[in-house]
LOKEKOL-769016 format. One line per field, with one value per atom (N, C-alpha, C, O): chain; x, y, z; atom name; residue number from 1; residue in three letters. Coordinates in steps of 0.001 Angstrom, whole numbers, plus 524288, in hexadecimal, padded with zeros to 5 digits. Layout:
LOKEKOL-769016
chain: c(A|...)
east: c(X|...)
north: c(Y|...)
up: c(Z|...)
name: c(CA|...)
resi: c(NUM|...)
resn: c(ala|...)
end
This chain:
LOKEKOL-769016
chain: c(A|A|A|A|A|A|A|A|A|A|A|A|A|A|A|A|A|A|A|A|A|A|A|A|A|A|A|A|A|A|A|A|A|A|A|A|A|A|A|A|A|A|A|A|A|A|A|A|A|A|A|A|A|A|A|A|A|A|A|A|A|A|A|A|A|A|A|A|A|A|A|A|A|A|A|A|A|A|A|A|A|A|A|A|A|A|A|A|A|A|A|A|A|A|A|A|A|A|A|A|A|A|A|A|A|A|A|A|A|A|A|A|A|A|A|A|A|A|A|A|A|A|A|A|A|A|A|A|A|A|A|A|A|A|A|A|A|A|A|A|A|A|A|A|A|A|A|A|A|A|A|A|A|A|A|A|A|A|A|A|A|A|A|A|A|A|A|A|A|A|A|A|A|A|A|A|A|A|A|A|A|A|A|A|A|A|A|A|A|A|A|A|A|A|A|A|A|A|A|A|A|A|A|A|A|A|A|A|A|A|A|A|A|A|A|A|A|A|A|A|A|A|A|A|A|A|A|A|A|A|A|A|A|A|A|A|A|A|A|A|A|A|A|A|A|A|A|A|A|A|A|A|A|A|A|A|A|A|A|A|A|A|A|A|A|A|A|A|A|A|A|A)
east: c(B364D|B32FC|B2E91|B2F7A|B29D4|B254F|B247A|B25BF|B2259|B2180|B1D54|B1DAF|B192D|B14B8|B1616|B14AB|B189F|B1A13|B1D6A|B1CD9|B20F4|B240C|B20D1|B21EB|B1CD2|B195B|B1613|B1511|B146D|B1132|B1484|B127A|B196F|B1CC7|B1D45|B1CD6|B1E32|B1EEF|B19F2|B1A5D|B1581|B108D|B0F4B|B0C83|B1146|B102E|B12BD|B10F2|B16CB|B1983|B1617|B16ED|B1256|B0E8A|B104D|B13C9|B0DAB|B0E15|B1323|B14C6|B15EE|B1B0D|B1EF3|B2210|B1EBA|B225E|B210C|B2493|B1C1F|B1A96|B1C92|B1E73|B1C30|B1DE9|B23E9|B25DD|B26A5|B2C57|B2E08|B31DB|B2B34|B2C91|B2BAD|B2EF2|B276F|B2671|B2A92|B2C17|B2C5F|B3099|B358B|B3816|B36DC|B3BC0|B3B0F|B3ED1|B36AC|B360B|B36A6|B392D|B3470|B3519|B3AB6|B3C73|B3D97|B4328|B465A|B49CD|B4538|B484B|B471D|B4A92|B4232|B40CE|B4390|B45AE|B4392|B4665|B4C56|B4EC0|B4E92|B5440|B555F|B5958|B51F5|B5291|B5249|B5571|B4E5D|B4D94|B5224|B53D6|B5448|B58AD|B5D80|B605C|B5E6E|B62B2|B62A1|B66A6|B5DAF|B5D2E|B5E01|B6086|B5BDA|B5C6A|B6242|B6427|B6521|B6AA7|B6DCE|B719C|B6C35|B6F18|B6E35|B71C1|B69DD|B6836|B690A|B68A7|B6A19|B6A62|B6FCE|B72A1|B711B|B7635|B765F|B7262|B7B3B|B7BC7|B78D6|B76C2|B789E|B75CE|B6FEB|B6D5B|B6DD0|B6843|B6703|B62EC|B6AB5|B69EF|B6A00|B6703|B6D69|B6D8C|B688F|B669A|B6666|B6163|B5D00|B59B7|B5D08|B590C|B5997|B55AE|B5E6C|B5F58|B5D9A|B5B5F|B5EA9|B5D23|B56FE|B54D3|B546D|B4EBB|B4C41|B4876|B4E78|B4C76|B4D4C|B49FD|B5203|B52E1|B4F1B|B4D27|B4DF7|B4A61|B44A6|B41D7|B4323|B3E2C|B3D9F|B3954|B41F9|B41CF|B4282|B4227|B438A|B4434|B3F24|B3B96|B3EFA|B3A4A|B3A1E|B35E2|B3EAB|B3ED2|B3FB8|B4110|B3EF5|B4012|B451D|B45B6|B48E4|B4D86|B524A|B52AF|B55DB|B5AEE|B5F4C|B5F6D|B62AB|B66E1|B6BE2|B6D0E|B6EFA|B73ED|B77E5|B76B0|B7C89|B80AC|B82CF|B814B|B8637|B8884|B8D94|B8FF4|B8F30|B940E|B93C0|B978D)
north: c(99261|98DF8|98EDB|99035|98E12|98EF6|98A39|985C5|98B65|98723|9835C|97EC2|9853D|981D7|97D09|978A8|97DB8|978D5|9751E|9705D|97747|973CD|970BF|96C30|9734A|970AF|96CB9|96883|96DD1|96A0C|9651A|960CA|9658E|96130|95E0B|95941|960E9|95E7A|95B5A|956FC|95D77|95AEF|9565E|952C1|95681|95239|94CF3|948C9|94D34|9488D|944CB|9400F|946F0|943BA|941BE|943DD|93D82|93B99|93921|93932|936D9|934AE|938D7|93813|93D38|94161|9439C|944FC|943EE|945E3|941EA|94385|93CC4|938C4|93945|93912|939EA|93A44|93F30|93F0F|943A1|94862|9479C|94944|9452F|9443C|940B6|94183|93CD6|93967|93CA6|93C42|93FC5|94307|94690|94736|948E9|94C7E|94961|94B43|944BF|94194|9402D|94052|93ECD|93D7D|94229|941BC|946B0|94B5E|94CFD|94ECC|94C4C|94D8F|949B8|94B4F|9448F|940DF|941F8|94178|94369|944A0|94979|9499A|94D68|95207|950DB|952C0|94D9E|94C04|94904|949DE|94546|9425C|945C9|944FC|949A6|94D03|95032|950F3|9522D|95528|9516B|952EC|94C87|948B2|947A1|947BB|9469E|94552|949CC|948EC|94E83|95306|9539C|95543|95260|95335|94E82|94F30|94A11|9456A|942C9|9433D|93FF7|93D67|938B9|936DF|936D5|93233|92D83|92A66|92CF2|9289C|9290F|9252B|92DC9|92E6E|92D91|92B71|92F4D|92E48|92863|92689|9258B|91FE6|91D5E|919E5|91F00|91CC8|91DE8|91A93|922D7|92434|920DF|91F27|91FE3|91CD5|91726|914A8|91538|90FD9|90F4A|90B6C|91330|912F8|91371|910C2|916D9|9172E|91222|9106E|90FA0|90A68|90668|90340|9066A|902CD|90378|8FFA4|90852|90961|906E7|90582|90664|90479|8FEC3|8FC97|8FC07|8F659|8F38E|8F5B3|8EEA5|8EB86|8E988|8E8D8|8E892|8E6B7|8EB54|8EFA3|8EA52|8EE5E|8ED5D|8EF02|8EA92|8E920|8EAF0|8EA16|8ED6B|8EEFF|8EBC0|8EB82|8E969|8E65E|8E91C|8EA91|8E9E8|8EC94|8EB13|8E80B|8ED17|8EC20|8F14E|8F573|8F11C|8F5E7|8F786|8FB75|8F489|8F58E|8FA6A|8FBD1)
up: c(C485F|C4857|C4C41|C50C7|C4A6E|C4DD1|C517A|C502E|C55FA|C5A0B|C58AF|C5A07|C55EF|C54D5|C514E|C52B1|C4D17|C4A1E|C4D51|C4CE1|C5096|C53B6|C57BD|C58C9|C59FC|C5D95|C5AA2|C5CBA|C560D|C530F|C5218|C52B4|C50A5|C4FF6|C54F0|C54F3|C593C|C5E63|C5FE4|C61DC|C5F03|C6091|C5CF1|C5E79|C5846|C547B|C5616|C547B|C5928|C5AC8|C5E06|C5DFF|C60BD|C639B|C68E1|C6B6C|C6A61|C6FD1|C70E1|C7567|C6D0F|C6E35|C6FD4|C736A|C6D26|C6EBE|C7441|C7738|C7582|C7AD0|C7EE9|C8309|C7DDC|C815A|C8236|C869A|C7DDB|C7E16|C80F7|C83E1|C8032|C82F9|C88BC|C8BD9|C8A53|C8FC3|C923B|C96B9|C8F4F|C911E|C91EC|C95FC|C8E24|C8EA1|C932C|C961A|C9411|C988D|C9D9C|CA13E|C9DF6|CA2A6|CA3C3|CA83E|C9F9D|CA036|CA1D3|CA526|C9F77|CA116|CA6CB|CA99A|CA86A|CADCD|CB16C|CB56F|CB00B|CB367|CB39C|CB7BD|CAF4B|CAF39|CB2A6|CB55B|CB28F|CB5A5|CBB5F|CBE77|CBCD2|CC238|CC450|CC8BB|CC0F4|CC276|CC35D|CC725|CBFDB|CC08B|CC58D|CC815|CC704|CCBC0|CD083|CD453|CD045|CD470|CD52F|CD99A|CD0F6|CD170|CD3CC|CD69B|CD2A5|CD4B7|CDA9B|CDD66|CDC66|CE1ED|CE597|CEA56|CE3B9|CE6F0|CE69D|CE2C0|CEAFB|CEB34|CE79B|CE5A7|CE6C9|CE367|CE594|CE290|CEAA1|CECEA|CEBDD|CEAAB|CEC51|CEB3B|CE580|CE41F|CE21C|CDC7C|CDB3B|CD7F4|CDDDD|CDD21|CDECE|CDC1D|CE338|CE4EE|CE11C|CDFFF|CDF12|CDB15|CD653|CD41D|CD4A4|CD008|CD0F1|CCD7D|CD595|CD6F9|CD714|CD537|CD945|CD9A2|CD40D|CD2D0|CD0D8|CCB6E|CC885|CC57A|CC98C|CC6DF|CC8D6|CC5C7|CCDFE|CD030|CCDF2|CCD2E|CCCFB|CCAA8|CC53D|CC394|CC292|CBD26|CBCCE|CB887|CC147|CC14F|CC29C|CC508|CC0E2|CC1DB|CC769|CC995|CC9CE|CCF37|CD2E0|CD136|CD7C5|CDBD8|CDEC2|CE33D|CDC27|CDEA2|CDB93|CD6DB|CDE4E|CDBF7|CDEB8|CE385|CDBD4|CDDB5|CDCCB|CD85D|CE0E5|CE022|CE436|CE7BE|CE3D4|CE781|CE984|CE79C|CED40|CEF71|CECC2|CEE2F|CE8F1|CE62D|CE2E0|CE04A)
name: c(N|CA|C|O|N|CA|C|O|N|CA|C|O|N|CA|C|O|N|CA|C|O|N|CA|C|O|N|CA|C|O|N|CA|C|O|N|CA|C|O|N|CA|C|O|N|CA|C|O|N|CA|C|O|N|CA|C|O|N|CA|C|O|N|CA|C|O|N|CA|C|O|N|CA|C|O|N|CA|C|O|N|CA|C|O|N|CA|C|O|N|CA|C|O|N|CA|C|O|N|CA|C|O|N|CA|C|O|N|CA|C|O|N|CA|C|O|N|CA|C|O|N|CA|C|O|N|CA|C|O|N|CA|C|O|N|CA|C|O|N|CA|C|O|N|CA|C|O|N|CA|C|O|N|CA|C|O|N|CA|C|O|N|CA|C|O|N|CA|C|O|N|CA|C|O|N|CA|C|O|N|CA|C|O|N|CA|C|O|N|CA|C|O|N|CA|C|O|N|CA|C|O|N|CA|C|O|N|CA|C|O|N|CA|C|O|N|CA|C|O|N|CA|C|O|N|CA|C|O|N|CA|C|O|N|CA|C|O|N|CA|C|O|N|CA|C|O|N|CA|C|O|N|CA|C|O|N|CA|C|O|N|CA|C|O|N|CA|C|O|N|CA|C|O|N|CA|C|O|N|CA|C|O|N|CA|C|O|N|CA|C|O|N|CA|C|O|N|CA|C|O|N|CA|C|O)
resi: c(1|1|1|1|2|2|2|2|3|3|3|3|4|4|4|4|5|5|5|5|6|6|6|6|7|7|7|7|8|8|8|8|9|9|9|9|10|10|10|10|11|11|11|11|12|12|12|12|13|13|13|13|14|14|14|14|15|15|15|15|16|16|16|16|17|17|17|17|18|18|18|18|19|19|19|19|20|20|20|20|21|21|21|21|22|22|22|22|23|23|23|23|24|24|24|24|25|25|25|25|26|26|26|26|27|27|27|27|28|28|28|28|29|29|29|29|30|30|30|30|31|31|31|31|32|32|32|32|33|33|33|33|34|34|34|34|35|35|35|35|36|36|36|36|37|37|37|37|38|38|38|38|39|39|39|39|40|40|40|40|41|41|41|41|42|42|42|42|43|43|43|43|44|44|44|44|45|45|45|45|46|46|46|46|47|47|47|47|48|48|48|48|49|49|49|49|50|50|50|50|51|51|51|51|52|52|52|52|53|53|53|53|54|54|54|54|55|55|55|55|56|56|56|56|57|57|57|57|58|58|58|58|59|59|59|59|60|60|60|60|61|61|61|61|62|62|62|62|63|63|63|63|64|64|64|64|65|65|65|65|66|66|66|66|67|67|67|67|68|68|68|68)
resn: c(met|met|met|met|arg|arg|arg|arg|ala|ala|ala|ala|gln|gln|gln|gln|pro|pro|pro|pro|leu|leu|leu|leu|met|met|met|met|asp|asp|asp|asp|glu|glu|glu|glu|phe|phe|phe|phe|asn|asn|asn|asn|arg|arg|arg|arg|ala|ala|ala|ala|gly|gly|gly|gly|ser|ser|ser|ser|ile|ile|ile|ile|gln|gln|gln|gln|arg|arg|arg|arg|ile|ile|ile|ile|leu|leu|leu|leu|leu|leu|leu|leu|arg|arg|arg|arg|tyr|tyr|tyr|tyr|ile|ile|ile|ile|gln|gln|gln|gln|ala|ala|ala|ala|met|met|met|met|met|met|met|met|thr|thr|thr|thr|gln|gln|gln|gln|met|met|met|met|ser|ser|ser|ser|gln|gln|gln|gln|thr|thr|thr|thr|ala|ala|ala|ala|val|val|val|val|tyr|tyr|tyr|tyr|asn|asn|asn|asn|arg|arg|arg|arg|arg|arg|arg|arg|his|his|his|his|ser|ser|ser|ser|ala|ala|ala|ala|gly|gly|gly|gly|gln|gln|gln|gln|gln|gln|gln|gln|leu|leu|leu|leu|trp|trp|trp|trp|arg|arg|arg|arg|trp|trp|trp|trp|leu|leu|leu|leu|leu|leu|leu|leu|leu|leu|leu|leu|thr|thr|thr|thr|leu|leu|leu|leu|asp|asp|asp|asp|arg|arg|arg|arg|met|met|met|met|gln|gln|gln|gln|ser|ser|ser|ser|asn|asn|asn|asn|glu|glu|glu|glu|leu|leu|leu|leu|ile|ile|ile|ile|gly|gly|gly|gly|thr|thr|thr|thr|gln|gln|gln|gln|glu|glu|glu|glu)
end
């Protein structure tokens, strides 16, 4: 199979495919960074990272929890 017909088909998909490929690349990069972070940091540090990421996604700046 020649590469040029394959590239023509790939390019024909247009902007939606490029957007999806960028999204997939960003997700894979984030997963790789998380794996490295989890390997190098303690469970407590990982918990703080998770809490901060959760707080970034919330509308309020308040987390309510218990010590249990």
